[in-house]
Structures are given as structure tokens and as C-alpha cells.
ROFI-679942 format. One record per atom (N, C-alpha, C, O): residue in one letter; x, y, z. Coordinates in pm, whole numbers, plus 32768, in hexadecimal, padded with zeros to 4 digits. Example, Ala and Ser with C-alpha at 12.3 -4.5 7.8 and 13.67 -1.06 7.14 Angstrom:
BEGIN
a85277DC7830C a84CE7E3E830C a85287EB6830C a85907EB4834E s85057F1F82C4 s85577F9682CA s850A80038313 s853D80728324 
END
This chain:
BEGIN
m86078D0B7EB7 m85CA8CCA7F2C m853B8CA27F0C m84EB8CF67EE2 p85188C217F1E p848E8BF77F04 p84308C307F6D p84528C387FE3 l83BC8C567F42 l83588C8E7F9C l82F78C227FC9 l82D88BC67F7D i82C88C2D8044 i82658BD08077 i81DC8BFB8047 i81B18C6C8060 v81988BA28002 v81138BBE7FCF v80AF8B668019 v80C38AEC8023 l80468BA0804B l7FE38B558097 l7F5B8B5E8054 l7F038BA68083 p7F488B157FE6 p7EC58B177FA5 p7E5F8ACD7FF9 p7E7C8A638030 t7DE98B048002 t7D808AC58051 t7D328A657FF7 t7CC98A887FC2 s7D6789EE7FE7 s7D2689887F96 s7CF789177FF0 s7D288904805F q7C9788CC7FBE q7C63885A8009 q7CD187F2801E q7CDA87B58088 l7D2487DD7FB7 l7D91877C7FC1 l7DF487A3802F l7E24874D8079 l7E1288248038 l7E6F885280A0 l7E3A8832812A l7E848800817F w7DBB884F8143 w7D84883981C9 w7D7787A481E9 w7D83877D825D v7D5F87538184 v7D5C86C2819B v7DE6869181C5 v7DF2863E821F r7E4D86C48182 r7ED6869C81A6 r7EFD86CD8230 r7F3E8686827D v7ED687478250 v7EF3877C82D6 v7EAC87298340 v7EE5870C83A9 a7E3087038325 a7DE786AF8384 a7E2B86288397 a7E3A85F88407 a7E5585EA8328 a7E9C856A8331 a7F1D857A8381 a7F40852383D1 l7F6485E9836B l7FE0860383B5 l7FC6860C844B l800E85D0849B l7F6086568471 l7F3F866684FF l7F1085E2853D l7F3985C085AC f7EBC859984F5 f7E86851C852C f7EF584B58544 f7EF8847485AC t7F5084A684E2 t7FBD844584F3 t801C84728562 t804F842085AE c803484F5856B c808C852885D4 c80538509865E c809B84DC86B7 v7FD28521866F v7F92850586F0 v7F93846F870C v7FAB8445877D a7F78841E86A6 a7F70838C86BA a7FF2835386EE a7FF2830A8751 f8064837486AD f80E1833686DB f8119837D8756 f815E833E87A6 s80FB83FE8767 s812C844487DE s80E88410885C s812A83F588C1 v806584018856 v801A83CF88C9 v8042833F88E9 v8054831B895D a804E82ED8880 a807282608896 a80FD825388D2 a81128201892B a815B82A388A2 a81E4829A88D4 a81F482D9895F a824A82B089AD h81A0833D897C h81B2838689FA h817383418A72 h81B383348ADA g80F583138A65 g80B482E48ADE g806082688AD0 g8010824A8B29 a806F821C8A61 a801A81A68A4E a805481288A8C a801280C08A8C l80D081308AC2 l811080BC8B02 l810F80428AA4 l80DF7FD68AC9 l814480558A2D l81477FE889CB l81C57F9589DC l822D7FCA8A03 p81BE7F1289BF p82357EBF89C3 p82927EE0894F p82667F1388E8 h83117EC28960 h83717EDB88F4 h836E7E688890 h83617DF388B6 g83797E8B880F g837D7E2587A7 g82F37DFA877C g828D7E2287B5 g82F17DA68714 g82747D6C86E5 g82167DD186A9 g82407E2F8666 m81957DBD86C1 m812E7E0E8684 m812C7E9E86B8 m80FE7EF88672 a815F7EB48731 a81667F3D8765 a81C37F91870F a81A1800286E9 d82387F5B86EF d82967FA3869A d825F7FB5860D d8277801C85CD w82137F5285DC w81D87F5E8556 w81767FD28551 w8179802184F3 c81217FDE85B4 c80BF804B85B6 c810380D385C0 c80DD8131857B i816880DC8617 i81B3815A8624 i81F4817D859F i81F481F18575 f822D8117855C f826B812F84D9 f820581628474 f822181C0842A c818F81258471 c812781508411 c810781E38422 c8101822D83BF w80F3820E849D w80CF829984B5 w814482F7849C w81348360845E a81BC82D284CB a8230832A84BC a825A8336842A a827D83A383FC f825782C783DF f827A82CB8350 f821883228303 f8241837382AF s81998311831E s8133836182D8 s814383F482F9 s8138844982A1 f815D84138378 f8171849E83A2 f81E984DC835B f81DF854A8326 a825A84958359 a82D584CA831D a82C384E38287 a82ED854A8253 c828484848241 c8271849381B0 c82108503818F c8225854D812F t81A6851081DE t8146857C81C7 t8185860381E2 t816D86638198 l81D6860C824A l821E86898267 l827B86AD81F3 l8285872281CE l82BF864A81BA l831786628148 l82C8869880D0 l82F186F88090 v8256865980B3 v820386868042 v81D487168059 v81D887677FFD l81A7873480D0 l817687BB80ED l81E5882380DF l81CF888E80A6 l825C88048113 l82CA8864810B l82F5887D807A l830C88EF8053 v82FF8811802C v832888207FA0 v82C288757F54 v82E888CE7F08 e8242885A7F6A e81DC88A37F1E e81CF89357F4D e81BA898E7EFC q81DA894C7FCF q81CB89D48000 q82438A2C7FDF q82358AA67FD3 f82BA89F07FCF f832F8A3B7FA6 f83418A3C7F0E f839F8A797EDB g82E789FA7EC6 g82EF89F87E34 g836989B27DFE g83A389DF7D9C l839089427E3C l840A88FC7E14 l83EE887E7DC1 l844488287DB5 q837688747D89 q835387FB7D3E q83B287E27CCA q83D6876F7CAF a83DC884D7C84 a8433883C7C0F a84BE880C7C37 a850387CE7BE6 r84E888277CB4 r856C87FE7CE1 r856C87747D22 r85D6873C7D3D a84F7873D7D3B a84EF86B97D7B a8521864E7D1A a850186537CA3 p856F85ED7D4B p85A785857CF2 p854385177CD2 p856C84A87CAE v84C385337CDE v845B84D07CC1 v83EE85137C6D v83EB858D7C5F s839684C17C37 s832584F57BEB s82BB85287C4C s828184DA7C98 w82A285AA7C49 w824285E17CA9 w81B285C77C81 w815785E07CD0 t819B85947C08 t811485697BE3 t80F584DF7C1C t808184B67C22 n815E84967C45 n814C840E7C78 n816C83FF7D0E n812F83AD7D53 f81CA844E7D40 f81FB843B7DC9 f819184567E34 f817C83FF7E88 p814D84CA7E35 p80EF84E67EA3 p807E84807EAF p805D84557F1D i804384587E3E i7FD383F97E47 i8004836F7E6E i7FBC83247EB0 t807E834B7E46 t80B682CB7E72 t80C982C97F09 t80A782677F4C i80FF83367F3E i811183417FCF i808A833E8016 i807B82FB807C a802783867FE0 a7FA3838A8020 a7F6283008021 a7F2382DA8083 c7F7282B57FB5 c7F36822F7FAE c7F7981D18011 c7F3481878058 y7FFE81D28016 y8044817F8079 y801F81AA8107 y80098155815D a8018822C8120 a7FF7825D81A6 a7F6A823481CF a7F5382118243 s7F0C82378171 s7E83820E8193 s7E7F817A81B9 s7E3981548217 l7ECA81278171 l7ECD80988191 l7F16807F8214 l7EEC802A8263 l7F8280C7822D l7FCC80B682AA l7F7780DF8322 l7F6F80978385 c7F3681548318 c7EE381828388 c7E688129839B c7E3C8113840B l7E3280F5832C l7DC280998338 l7DEC8019837F l7DA47FE783D5 s7E607FE3835B s7E907F6A839D s7EAB7F848431 s7E8C7F308486 a7EE67FF98451 a7EFE801A84DE a7E7C802C852A a7E73800A85A0 s7E16806284E7 s7D9480768528 s7D507FF28549 s7CFE7FEC85A4 i7D727F898500 i7D3B7F04851B i7D917EB9857F i7D5E7E7D85DD i7E157EBD856B i7E717E7085BE i7E787EA8864C i7E777E5B86AC f7E7F7F2C865A f7E947F6786DE f7E267F438742 f7E467F1787B0 p7DA67F548721 p7D3F7F2D8783 p7D387E97879B p7D197E6B8809 v7D557E478732 v7D517DB58742 v7DBB7D8787A6 v7DA17D3187FA y7E337DC0879D y7EA17D9587F3 y7EA97DDF8877 y7ED87DA788DA f7E7C7E5C887C f7E967EAE88F2 f7E1A7EE88935 f7E267F338996 l7DA37EC58904 l7D297EED8948 l7CD47E758970 l7C967E7489DA r7CD27E10891A r7C807D9A8936 r7CC37D4389A0 r7D3A7D258997 d7C777D1A8A02 d7CA67CC08A6D d7D207CF68AB7 d7D767CAA8AE3 q7D287D7A8AC6 q7D977DB78B0E q7D697DE58B98 q7D007E258BA5 r7DB77DC48C00 r7D957DED8C88 r7DE37E6A8CAE r7E2D7E6C8D10 i7DD27ED18C5F i7E147F518C78 i7DA87FBB8C81 i7D537FC68C29 y7DAD80098CEA y7D46806D8D01 y7D8780F58D17 y7E0281018D1A g7D3681598D27 g7D6881DF8D43 g7D9E82238CC8 g7D6A82138C5A d7E0982708CDC d7E4282C28C71 d7E77826E8BFE d7E6982938B8A y7EB581FB8C1D y7EEC81A78BB3 y7E7E817C8B51 y7E9081808AD8 w7E0E81548B88 w7D9C812B8B35 w7D6A81A08AE0 w7D4A818E8A6B d7D6282178B1C d7D34828D8AD2 d7D9382B18A60 d7D6782D689F3 y7E1682A58A7A y7E7882C18A12 y7E688260899C y7E71828A8929 r7E5081E389B7 r7E418180894D r7DC2819A88FB r7DC2818C8881 i7D5681BE8940 i7CDB81E088F8 i7CF1825A889F i7CC2825E882E a7D3882BD88D3 a7D5283378885 a7DA583178808 a7D88834A879C s7E0A82C28816 s7E5B829B87A3 s7E078254873A s7E17826C86C2 t7DAF81FD8767 t7D5781B58709 t7CFC821486BD t7CEB82098644 v7CC182738706 v7C6482D286C7 v7CAD8327865F v7C7D833885EF f7D21835C8683 f7D6A83B38627 f7DA6836385B3 f7DBA839A8546 s7DC382E485C9 s7DF0828F855A s7D80827D84F4 s7D978284847B c7D0882668524 c7C94825984CA c7C7C82DB847E c7C5F82D98407 l7C88834D84C4 l7C7683CD8482 l7CE183E58418 l7CC5841B83AD a7D5D83BB8435 a7DC983C983D3 a7DAF83748358 a7DC683A182E8 a7D7F82FA836C a7D6082A382FA a7CF582E282A2 a7CFF82DF8228 v7C8E831B82E0 v7C24835D8293 v7C5C83D68248 v7C3983EC81D4 a7CB584238289 a7CEF84988248 a7D42847181CF a7D3B84B18166 y7D92840781DC y7DE483DB816B y7D8E83A280FB y7DAD83B78085 m7D24835D811C m7CC9832E80B5 m7C8983A4806B m7C74839F7FF2 g7C6B840E80B6 g7C3784878077 g7C9C84C6801A g7C7884F67FAE e7D1B84C68041 e7D8384FC7FEA e7D9084AB7F6A e7D9D84E47EFE v7D8B84277F75 v7D9183D27EFE v7D1A83EF7EA3 v7D2983F67E29 s7CA583FE7EDF s7C2D841A7E90 s7C3784A07E47 s7C0784AD7DD6 l7C7585037E87 l7C8185877E4A l7CE9858C7DDB l7CDC85DB7D7E t7D5185387DE4 t7DC285437D87 t7DC584D57D1D t7E1784DB7CC2 k7D6E84717D26 k7D6F84087CC1 k7D3C843F7C3C k7CF484A27C38 a7D6383FC7BD0 a7D3F84297B4A a7CAA84177B32 a7C7183AF7B54 r7C6D847A7AF6 r7BE184727ACD r7BD9843E7A3D r7C3C844979F4 p7B6784087A12 p7B5A83D87988 p7B7884477922 p7B3E84B37928 g7BD3842878C6 g7BF98488785F g7C6384EB7889 g7C8F853C7838 e7C8D84E77908 e7CF18545793A e7D7D850E7924 e7D9684977938 v7DDA856578FA v7E66853F78E8 v7EAB85497970 v7EB185B579AA a7EE084D979A1 a7F2084D77A24 a7F9084717A24 a7FA1842679C4 g7FDD846F7A91 g8047840C7A9F g800D83807AAD g7F9A836F7AD3 y8060831C7A8D y803082927A90 y8002826A7B1B y7F9F82227B28 m804782977B83 m8023826F7C0B m7F9E82AB7C38 m7F65827D7C9B a7F6C830F7BF1 a7EE983487C12 a7E7782FE7BCE a7E02831A7BEA t7E96829F7B76 t7E2F82507B34 t7E0D81D57B87 t7E5281B57BE8 a7DA281917B62 a7D7981197BAC a7DE580AD7BAC a7DFF80747C16 p7E27808E7B3A p7E93802A7B3F p7F0580527B9A p7F3E7FFE7BE0 g7F2980D47B9B g7F9481017BF3 g7F7280F07C86 g7FC480C27CD4 l7EF881157CAB l7ECD81057D36 l7EC580717D5D l7EE2804D7DCE m7E9F801D7CFC m7E997F8E7D1A m7F257F537D2E m7F357EF37D79 k7F8A7F8D7CEB k80147F617D02 k803A7F777D94 k807A7F217DD2 v80137FE97DCA v802F80067E57 v7FEA7FA07EB1 v80277F6C7F0F c7F6C7F837E95 c7F227F217EE5 c7F607E977EDB c7F677E4F7F3F q7F8C7E717E64 q7FCA7DED7E51 q80497DDE7EA5 q805D7D777EE5 t809D7E447EA4 t81197E3B7EF2 t80FC7E3C7F88 t81407DF77FD4 f80977E887FB2 f80767E8D8040 f803F7E07806F f80677DD580D9 v7FE47DCC8022 v7FAC7D498047 v801B7CE0804C v801C7C8C80A5 a80797CE67FEE a80E97C877FEE a813C7C97806D a81697C3380A7 c81527D13809A c81A07D2A8115 c81597CEC818E c819A7CB081E4 i80D57CF98195 i808A7CBC8202 i80987C2381FD i80A67BE28264 i80947BEB8184 i80A67B5A8175 i81307B3281A7 i813C7ACD81EE f81987B7D8185 f82207B5E81B2 f82287B5A824B f82687B038284 i81E57BBB828B i81E77BC0831E i81A27B458358 i81D27B0C83B9 l81337B1D831D l80E47AAE8353 l81297A278341 l811C79D18398 v81717A1482D3 v81AC799082B8 v8239798182F2 v8270791382F2 s827479F08323 s82FF79E9834E s831179CC83E3 s837D79A2840C d82AA79E28434 d82B979CF84C5 d823D798C84FF d81DD79D18521 p823C7906850B p82A778A984E4 p82A5788D844E p824278A6840A v83147858841B v831E7836838E v82BB77C7836E v82BB775F83B0 s826777DC830B s81FA777C82F0 s81F37753825E s8189772D822E y826477598218 y82627736818A y82D476D98162 y82E876C280EB n831F76A481C3 n839A765C81A1 n838D75C581AA n83F3757F819F y8315758F81BE y830B74FF81CC y82CF74BB8151 y82B974428153 h82B4750780E7 h828374C9806C h82AA75237FF6 h82A7759D8000 a82CD74E47F86 a82FA752F7F10 a828E758C7EDB a82AC75F87EA9 a820F75627EE5 a81A275B67EB2 a819876387F01 a817B76A17EC7 l81AF76337F84 l81A976AC7FD6 l822277057FBB l821777807FC1 k829476C87F9D k830977187F76 k82EE775F7EF2 k831877D17EDF w82A7771C7E97 w8281775D7E1B w822777D57E36 w8236783D7DF6 c81C877C77E92 c817078377EB6 c81C378AD7EEA c81A979207EC8 m8226788E7F3D m827C78F87F71 m82C9793B7EFF m82DC79B57F01 a82F578EC7E9E a833A79257E2A a82DD79817DDB a830879E97DA9 v825F79597DCF v81FC79AD7D8A v81EE7A337DD1 v81F07A9C7D90 y81E07A2F7E56 y81D17AAB7EA1 y824B7B067E8C y823B7B7F7E79 c82C27ACD7E8F c833D7B1C7E84 c834D7B567DF8 c83697BCD7DE9 i833D7B027D92 i83517B2F7D08 i82EE7B9D7CE3 i83157C047CAC c82707B887D02 c820A7BEC7CDF c821C7C6C7D30 c82057CDA7CFD f82447C5F7DAF f825F7CD67E00 f82D07D287DC3 f82C77DA27DB7 i833C7CE47D9D i83AF7D2B7D64 i83897D727CE3 i83AE7DE67CCF l833F7D2E7C8C l83197D6B7C0C l82BB7DE27C21 l82C87E497BDE s825A7DD37C7D s82017E447C99 s824E7EB97CD4 s82337F2C7CB3 m82AE7E9A7D2C m82FD7F047D68 m83557F487D01 m836D7FC07D0A v83877EFC7C9F v83D67F357C32 v83847F9A7BE4 v83B480057BC0 v83067F777BC8 v82AD7FD37B80 v829980547BD0 v82A080C17B98 v828180477C52 v826D80BD7CA6 v82EA81157CA5 v82E0818F7C95 v835F80D87CB6 v83DD81247CBA v83F781667C33 v842181DA7C2E l83E1811F7BC6 l83F881577B41 l839E81D07B28 l83CA82347AEF c832181C77B53 c82C382367B3D c82E582AD7B96 c82E6831F7B67 v82FF82947C14 v831F83017C70 v83A483427C4B v83B483BB7C57 g840382F07C1E g848683267BF8 g848F83557B69 g84FB837E7B3D e8421834F7B1E e841F83767A90 e8489832C7A41 e84D4836879F4 c849082A87A54 c84F582567A13 c84B881EE79B6 c84FB818D7993 t843B81FF798D t83FC819A7939 t8441818E78B1 t843781267870 g848781F77887 g84CF81F27808 g85498199780C g8583817C77A3 w8572816E7882 w85E68116788E w85C880877862 w8624803A7848 l854980647859 l85247FDB7835 l85497FBF77A3 l853E8017774F p85767F447786 p859A7F2376FA p85217F15769F p85317F127625 i84A97F0E76D8 i842D7F087689 i83D27F7976B7 i83ED7FBA771C s83677F90766E s830B7FFA7695 s82CB7FDA771B s82B67F65773E f82AB80437766 f8272803277EC f81EC7FEA77E7 f81CE7F99783E s819B80067780 s81187FC57775 s81277F2E775D s80DB7EDF7794 k81897F087709 k81A07E7876F1 k81D17E347770 k81AA7DC3778E f82287E7877BA f825A7E407838 f81E77E2A789A f81E07DC278DB l818E7E8D78A5 l811D7E807901 l80C17E0E78D9 l80937DC2792F s80A57E017859 s804B7D97782A s80887D0E7842 s80447CB47875 g81087CFB781D g81497C7A7830 g81567C5478C2 g813C7BE378E9 y81807CB67913 y818F7C9B79A1 y81087C8279E4 y80FD7C2D7A3D g80A17CCB79BA g801C7CB679F3 g7FE67C2C79D7 g7FAD7BEC7A2F l7FF87BFE795B l7FCA7B777938 l80177B0D7986 l7FDB7AAD79B7 l809B7B1E7992 l80EC7AC079DF l80C17ABD7A71 l80B77A517AAC a80A87B317AAC a80817B397B39 a7FFA7AF67B50 a7FE87AB17BB4 v7F9C7B087AF4 v7F197AC97B03 v7F267A317B02 v7EEA79ED7B55 i7F7579FB7AA6 i7F8879697A9D i7FCC79347B1B i7FA478CE7B52 m8034797B7B49 m807E794D7BBF m802779537C3C m802778F67C8C y7FDE79C07C4D y7F8979CC7CC4 y7F14796B7CC0 y7EE379417D29 l7EE779477C49 l7E7E78E17C3F l7EAF785D7C78 l7E6678197CC1 t7F2B78387C58 t7F6277BA7C8F t7F7077C47D27 t7F5377647D6E a7F9E78377D59 a7FAE78477DEA a7F2778467E32 a7F1C780F7E9F t7EC278817DF4 t7E3D78847E30 t7E0477F77E40 t7DB977DC7E9D i7E2A779D7DE4 i7DFA77137DEB i7E5376BF7E48 i7E2176737E9A l7ED876CE7E39 l7F3476767E80 l7F3D76947F15 l7F4876377F65 w7F3A77147F3D w7F4D77357FCA w7EE476F28024 w7F0A76AE8084 p7E627703800A p7E0176C18064 p7E057629805B p7DED75E580BF v7E2375F17FE5 v7E28755F7FD7 v7E957525802F v7E7D74C68079 f7F0D755D8027 f7F7F7524806F f7F8B755980FD f7FDE75278149 q7F3C75BC8124 q7F3C75E981AE q7ECD75A88200 q7EE0758C8276 f7E59759081C2 f7DE57565820E f7DBC74D481F8 f7D71749D8247 d7DED7496818E d7DCD740A8174 d7E2273B281CF d7E9C73BB81CD k7DE2735D821F k7E2A7308827E k7E8772A5823A k7EE472728278 q7E6F728A81BA q7EC672308171 q7F5472698163 q7FB5721E815B y7F5F72EE8161 y7FE1732E814E y8012737481CD y808A738881DE h7FB573998224 h7FDC73E6829A h7F9173B28314 h7F1673AD8316 r7FDD738C837A r7FA1734F83F1 r7F7B73B6845B r7F31739684B8 g7FAB742E844F g7F8D749384B3 g7F0274CE84A1 g7EBD74B2843F q7EDB751F8503 q7E59756284FE q7E6375DF84A7 q7ECB762084A1 a7DF675FF8465 a7DF076788414 a7DE976F18471 a7D83770784B3 t7E56773E8478 t7E5A77B284D1 t7E19782A848E t7E03782E8415 t7DFC788D84E1 t7DC0790884AE t7E1C794C844B t7DEF798583E7 r7EA079468467 r7F017984840C r7EFB79458382 r7EFC798C831D m7EF578C0837C m7EF7787C82FB m7E74789382AE m7E75789C8233 i7E06789D82F6 i7D8778C082B5 i7D90794D827C i7D607968820E a7DCD79A882C9 a7DDD7A31829A a7E337A36821C a7E177A8381C0 v7E9D79E58217 v7EF379E081A1 v7EA579B18127 v7EB479E780BA a7E50794A813A a7DFE791980CB a7DA079858098 a7D8E7995801F v7D6379D180F6 v7D077A3C80CE v7D527AAC8087 v7D237AE08022 l7DC77AD180B9 l7E167B3C807C l7E4C7B127FF3 l7E587B657F99 t7E6D7A917FE4 t7E987A5F7F62 t7E297A6D7EFB t7E407A9B7E8C a7DB07A467F22 a7D3D7A557EC7 a7D237AE87EAA a7CFF7B0B7E39 l7D347B3F7F0E l7D207BCE7EFA l7D837C057E95 l7D5E7C527E3C n7E037BDF7EA3 n7E677C0F7E45 n7E507BD87DB8 n7E697C1D7D56 f7E1F7B5C7DAF f7DFC7B247D2C f7D927B7A7CE7 f7D9D7B997C71 l7D2C7BA17D32 l7CC27BF77CFA l7CFA7C807CD3 l7CD27CBA7C6E l7D567CB57D24 l7D947D357D04 l7DE37D2C7C81 l7DDF7D877C2E y7E2C7CBE7C6F y7E7A7CAE7BF4 y7E1F7C9A7B7B y7E3F7CC97B0E v7DAF7C547B8C v7D4F7C457B1E v7D157CCC7AF6 v7D0F7CED7A7F a7CEB7D1B7B59 a7CB57DA07B3D a7D207DFA7AFF a7D047E487AA4 d7D9A7DEF7B31 d7E0A7E3E7AFC d7E217E1D7A69 d7E337E787A17 l7E217D9D7A47 l7E357D7479BC l7DC47DA87963 l7DDD7DD678F3 a7D4A7DA27994 a7CD87DD37946 a7CE27E6A792E a7CCB7E9878BF y7D057EB77998 y7D147F477989 y7D887F6A792B y7D7D7FC478D9 t7DF77F207939 t7E6B7F3978E3 t7E497F1F7852 t7E6F7F6D77FA a7E017EB27836 a7DD97E9377AC a7D807F027775 a7D8B7F2676FF r7D277F3877C9 r7CCF7FA3779A r7D1D8024777F r7D00806B771F l7D81804277D6 l7DD380B977C1 l7E2380AE7741 l7E2D810E76F4 v7E5E8037772A v7EAD802376B1 v7E53802F7636 v7E7B806C75D2 r7DDC7FF6763C r7D807FFB75CB r7D56808B75AE r7D4F80B4753A s7D3A80D87617 s7D1181637602 s7D8481B775CB s7D6E8211757B t7E00819875F8 t7E7481E075C4 t7E8881C5752F t7EA3822174E2 v7E7B81467509 v7E8B8121747C v7E1D81617428 v7E37819273BA t7DA38162745B t7D34819F7412 t7D4C823473FD t7D3482697391 s7D7B82777468 s7D988307745B s7E06832173F6 s7E01838373AB l7E6A82C773F3 l7ED882D67394 l7EA682CD7304 l7ECC831E72AF f7E51826A72E9 f7E1A825B7263 f7DBE82CF723E f7DBA82F971CB d7D73830172A0 d7D1B83737286 d7D6C83EE725E d7D4684397204 n7DDD840272A3 n7E3484747283 n7E71846471F9 n7E8184C671AF m7E9583E871D5 m7ECE83D07150 m7E6783EA70E2 m7E8884207079 d7DEA83C270FD d7D8183DA709B d7D63846F708C d7D4684A17020 g7D6C84B470FF g7D51854370FA g7DC1858F70B6 g7DBA860970A9 
END
């Protein structure tokens, strides 16, 4: 029988705080905030509930000492979950007050419940950011790939791509010109490849690749940078230039252009970090051979 161990570590209390904050955020919102069904209300509830469930899973596995029996890499899984949870709670902390506090004619208890959900969502985002800060790899430290800067950037890349998908799909805003369809293809291809890297690392399946993992990362990173560079140029040209598009530039389309540029910068930084990691690995290999 596994024993429950309760070590008093800073990481444990940060996770417990995140668990409590997300629990309060979605419980209060679902119980008395009088939210509409569907749309952004469901997204915010999902962000809090998903983060709560995953954090509870991590806490139970670690406190029962079941890391060796988990079908995933425990050096990669917790920090991946924490990074996704921090981004989800951060997005909910921005979306919820924008949609359900600003310009709303709701007073009394409903208004108080919504304010409480917003506050606890912000606290949860801070707690998850603290967990990422505590568990990320330090310089010279041996850690899982997802705990390194390139691994964390993979999480950010997939999250930003998901936000782009939401913005361009309702209403569909990429089907009236071939260049915009190409941009959509860029978002999809790069999202899939980044997600493949995350799944391979979390599932400890990097050995399944027909080439070395470092070569795959370098080739895919270079391809993603080139593809996102084209999307960063083409999206604003064919969305905002009156020669190609007669409609008004909406806030959603401006947001997509900004997020595209953000993901381009993330892929550039990712490629630079990956090149440095590969170079340091090769240098260490030669040093060991000389020794």
C-alpha cells in the first residue's frame, strides 16, 4: 500500500494554492454569477475546471508516490500542465471581465460573484506562473525537455495558435483569398508539429522518430520560422489592404495579426535556443571524447 507523504515544500504549497484558487473561480462562476450558456462563459469555466483537474491529478500522483507507474514522463508532465494552466487562467482573467464585467447592467450578488471569479482567476494565474518558475530548468541543470526554454515556448506556440483558430473561425475570415488560406495552413501545420513535440516529450516517445530528436527540432524550427514569416507578412496585407479586402479591419483580425507576429517571434527564439542546446550538447560530447 502506498503511503501518503506530505512534504512541506514551496512547490507543494504553490500547487495547493493554485488548486484552491481555480476551484473557487469556477465554483463561484457556476453557482451564482448568472452567466449565459455557451461562448466565452463556457471557455472560462473550462479554463478553471481543466486546470483544477490536472493540478489535482499531479498532487495525488506525487503525494501517493506513483510517479514511476504513471504512463508519462514525470520530468515533463507537471511543468507542461502548469504552463498550459497559467496560460488558460491568464486568458480567462482577461476574457471574463471584458465580457462579463464591462458594460454589464447586473448588480447585487451576481456582480459580486463575477468579481470574485475574476480575482481568484488572477490569483490562480499567478500561482501557476510561480509553479513554472520553480520547476523550470536552471542553467547547467539536467532536466526534461519541457522544463527548458524551448519546451516552454512549444506550449506557448500551441496556445497562441489555438487562440488564432478561435478568432478566425467565427466568423470564417480566411476563405476569400488563397494567401489567407495559406496563412491558415501555416497555423495548422506549425500547431500540429509543435503539439507532436509536446506529446513525444510527455509520452517519452522521442526515440520513435526516424531521425535524432535534435535534428528534428532544428529542421522543424527552421521550417516554422520561414512559414510564419510569410504569414506575418501576408495576413495584414490581404486583410487590411483595400485592394484585396473591402471590409473593415475588425478587432479580431487585428488581434490575429498581432498573435501571428508573436508566434513568429516565439519560433525565432525557439530556433535560437534549440541551436544553442544542440551546440552545447555537441561540445560536451567532444569534451568527453577528449577526456
